N, C-alpha and C positions, 0 to 999 in steps of 0.2 A: 493798469494805468497806462492808457495810450493817448497821451496828450502832448507829445513832443512838439509837433508842428504848431499847436496853439500857444503853448507857453514859451517855446524857444524857436521862433520862426527863422531868425538869422542863423542860428546854430544848425537847424535842420537843413537849411539851404546849403551850408558849407559841407555838411555830411553827405548830402546828395551829390554835390559837386565832386567829392572824393570818390564816390561810387562811379560817377561818369568818367573820371580821369584814371580810374584803375588803381588808385592809391590804396583802396581797401574794398572788400566786397560786402562788408557789414560793420555795424557798430552797436555798442551798448552804451547807455548814458544814464547816470543817476545824479540828481541834484536835489538837495534838501536845504531848507532854511529854518532856523529855530527848531530843529529836530523834526520838522514835518516834510515829508517827501513832496516835492513839486513835480518831478519827472522821474519815472522809472520805466524806461522804454528801450526799444531796439529797432533797427532797420536793416534791410539787406539780408545777406545770407551768412550763416556761421561757417559753412563750408559749402562747396558747390551743391546746389539743389536742396539744401537744408536751411530753412528760414532761421535767422537770428531772432531770438526772443530774450526777454529780460530774465528768463530762467536758464539761459545757456551758460555753461561753465567755460569762461574764457581764461587763457593764460594771462597772468598779470606781470610776469617777468619781474623786473626790479621794483615795480610798484608795490610788490609784496614784501620788500625789505623791511618796512616798518613793523611787520609781525615779529620779526627777529629782534628789532629794536625794543619792542614792548617787553619781550622776555628779559633782555638785558636790563631794562629799566626796573622791572620787578626785582631782579637780583640786587640792584643798587639800593632801592628803597628798603629792601629787607635786610640790608647790611651784609650781604654775602660777598659783594665785590665793591671796590672803590674805583672811581673813574680814572684815577691816576695810578692805580696799581699796574705795575708791569704785567703784561699778559702771562708771562711765564710763571707768575705766582700761582696761577690757577691751571696752567698747562705747562709743566716743567720742560717738556721736550721742545717747546717753542723758543727757548732762550739762546739757541746757537746762532752763529754766523751774523752777529751784529744786531740781532733782534731783541736783545735783552732790554733795550731802552724803550721798546714799543709798549705803549699803555693801552688800556681799554679805551680811553678817550681818543687816542690816535686811530684805533680801529674804527671807531664810530664816525670820525671826522675825515676819513680818507687821507690821513697824513702819515700812515705807517711805513709805506715804501716797499711793498712787495706785490705789485699789481697783477702781473701776468705770468704766474709761475706754474700754472696747472696744465698748460698745453691744450691742444685742440680737442682732445678726447676726454677732458675732465668731466663732461656731462654724463659719461657712461661709466666712470670709475667708481668702485666701492668707496663708501664713506671713510673707512679706516685708511685706505690708500691715499685719499686726498689729504687727510690730516697728516699722515706721515710725510708726504711730499711737501706740504706747506710748511711744516715744522722744520724740515731740512733745508729750506731754501735760504738764500742770502738776500740781504737788503739790496735794492737797486744801487748801483754805483753813485756816489755823491749825494745820497739821500740821508738827511738827518731827520729822524722821526719828529713830527710836530712842526718842522721848519719848512716843509715842502708839501704841497698838496697834489693829489692825483686820484681820481675816482678808481676804486677797487671793485670791479664787477662781481667777483666771486671769492677770491682767496681769503680776505679778511673775515668774510661772513661765515666761512666754515670754522675759523678759529673762534669767533664769538659764539657760534652755536655749540662747538665742542666744549667751551668753557661752561656754557649752560648745562650741557649734559653731565659734566663732571660734578657740578654743584647740585643739580637736582636729581641726578642718578636715574635718569630716564632717557629713552631715545628722543631726539629733538622733535620729530613729528608728533610724538605723544605729548611732549611738553606744550607745544603750540596748541594742540587740540584741547588739552585739559585746562590750560591756564589762560588762553586767549579766546579761542574760537567758541568753545562750549559756553563760557560765561556770557558771551555776546550773542549766543544763538546763531552763530554763523555756520549753519549746519551743512551747507553745500560748498564751503571753502575748504580746500585741502592743500597741505604742504607735504605731498606724498600721499597717495591713496592706494588702497588695496586693489589688485587686478580685478577682483569681482565687482568692486565699486565702479571702476572705470567702465566695465562692460555693462553694468546695470544702468548707467546714465545714458547709454545709447546715443541718440541724436542730440542730447543735451550737451555733449562734449563738443565745444567749438575748437577751431583750429586757426592758426595764423597763416594768412595768405602771403606768399612770397617770402617766407622766413628762410634765413640762411641756416647752415647745417646744424649748429648747436641748438638753435631754437626750434628748428623743425623736429629734432629728436624729442624735445620736451612735449610735443604734441602726440607722440606715440604712447601706446599703453605702457611700454617699458619706461619711457621718460616720465610719464605722469605718476608712476609709482615710486620714483626716487625722491628723497627729501633733499632739496637744494635750497639752503637758507637764504641765499642771495637772489634767487630768481625763479623758484619752482612753484610758487603758489598759483592756484587757479580757483575760480568760482564765479558766480554772477557778480558783475561789477557793483551792484547795489550793496553787496555784503562788505566790500571794501569801503564803500561809503558809510555803512553802519559803524565800522571800526573808527573812522574819523569822527563820526557823531559822538562816540563814546569819549574821544579825546576832548572834544569841545564841551562835553558834559562833565568837566573836571576829572576825566579819566575813569569815571564810574562805569562798570564795577571792576576794572582790571588794574587801575593805577590810582595813586593819590594825586590831588591837584598840583602839589608842589613838584611832583615828578614830571608831570606833563609840561609844566612851565620850563623846568630845567632842560628837558630833552628837545623842546621845540623852539626855544629861543636861539638866536645866532651865537654860535660858539667858534666858528671858523670864519673870520671876517677879512675881506679884501685880499684873499689869497688866490693866486693864479692856479687854476686846475690844469695839471699837465696831461691829463687824459682828455678833457673836453676842450682844452686850449682856450680857456676863457676864465675870467674871474667869476667865481660863484661862492656865495656865502652858504654856510652849512650849520645846522644844529647838531645834535647828537644822533646821527643817523637819518635826519630829515634835511631835505633841501629847504632853505628859507628864502623868502622873496628877495631876488637879486636884481630887480629891475633897475636899480640905481647904477648897476654896472653895464647897462645897455638894454633897454626894453625890447629892442628888435633883434638882439644878437645873443642874449643869454640862453643857453640850451635848457630845455626842459623847464621853462618858466611857467608862470601861472596866468599869463595874459597881461594886458596893459592896465587893468583896473583893480587887480588884487591889492588888498591893504598891505602895509609893510610887515605886519606880523603873520602873514600867511605862510603856512608850512605844508609840505607834502613830499611826494616822490613820483618820479616817472619810471616807466618801463620801456625798454629799448624800442624806439621807433613805433610805439603802438599805444601806450596807455599812460594815464596820469590820474592821481587822486590827491586832493588837497583840502585843507580846512582854512577858512578865512575867519578868524575870531571877531574882527570888527563888524562883519556882516552876519556872523553866526551862520555861515554858508559852508556847505560841503559839496564838492564836485568830484565825481569819479566817472571816467569814461575810457573806453577802449575801442580802437579801430583795428580790425583784423587784417591789416596790411602793413608791411614794413617797407616804405618807399625810399629809404635812405635817410641819414641823419638830417641833412639840410631840409629836405621836403617834409619830413615829419615835424621838425621844429616849427616850420612855417604853418603847417596844418594845426598843430596843437595850440600855438600862440593865437591863431585866428579863432579857433573854437573857444578857447578860454575867454578871450576878449568878447566874443559874441554872446556868451552866456551871461556875462555881467550886463551887457547892453540890453539883451532881451528882458532881463529882470529889472531894468531901471537902476542898476547899481553902478553904472559907469560914472566917471568923474564929473560929467556935465550935469548930474542930477543932485 
């Protein structure tokens, strides 16, 4: 499907401008409406001298967090966990140093209070060491779980994933493969792949341009083989789109309709996020449309025209995927350049806005 410029002309122009400005060297985009793909295309290069295609496996970073959310949602609907259970009920070593009040809900809404405890080398550390270090950490000074918000890039996601491992008695990469990816036929999506798989993909492995140290490591064979529940997923961006299509299809076949509603509606409202330094609303693991807090300033938003019930997630300075139930629209895109937070948010906001305008879904219609 090579119809990007015909269906999304404004969007294509913006992506081309990003190429010219050096903000990225390539991009992938997938857009569907009513379950039908409108655009599944790519432009530029996935890495120097290698064309980007819709088959390229790109790093999703935090845009892949909803895969972990879906596993927790399954545990909840199956009665294995409660959202207001203290996390230590399911992971006893977590209860120390003030964390006994931290609940599953706090972990999902980024209100737990232990954001940056893993250090600069966490991306290379073994899973067991990360769990040990995170369980042994203290809450941030002055933080009451649930009363203060701040995005947790990695730490809380290891705790959620470890709880899933304890309940399901399988490694987390296997849980995600068997319980989410395989039922949705997301065969080229990986949250930790085998070294031989990485090598077999060859030029289909895309890389992030101008990535800083932690994220550059995730582009290596070593990094790609590690399971990182808060930011290690990679695959063709259309497969992330297919995940959101399942959520719009009442969660079938991975979740019940009531579960999708519970996790994607706003749960954290009007709270200042001390990581992003902005008020952002949140569901259970999903960002919810926060344009009412400033459509031109909210980080990682969904553009000017997304409906109020839109939900999704972004990946650091590079990707976004979201679902708009009012328009039955799914958007997933990744640009393989990290130009800085401010420049990326400007780029993403413009792209998301242009997609709606190209499809005639802006507020003037």
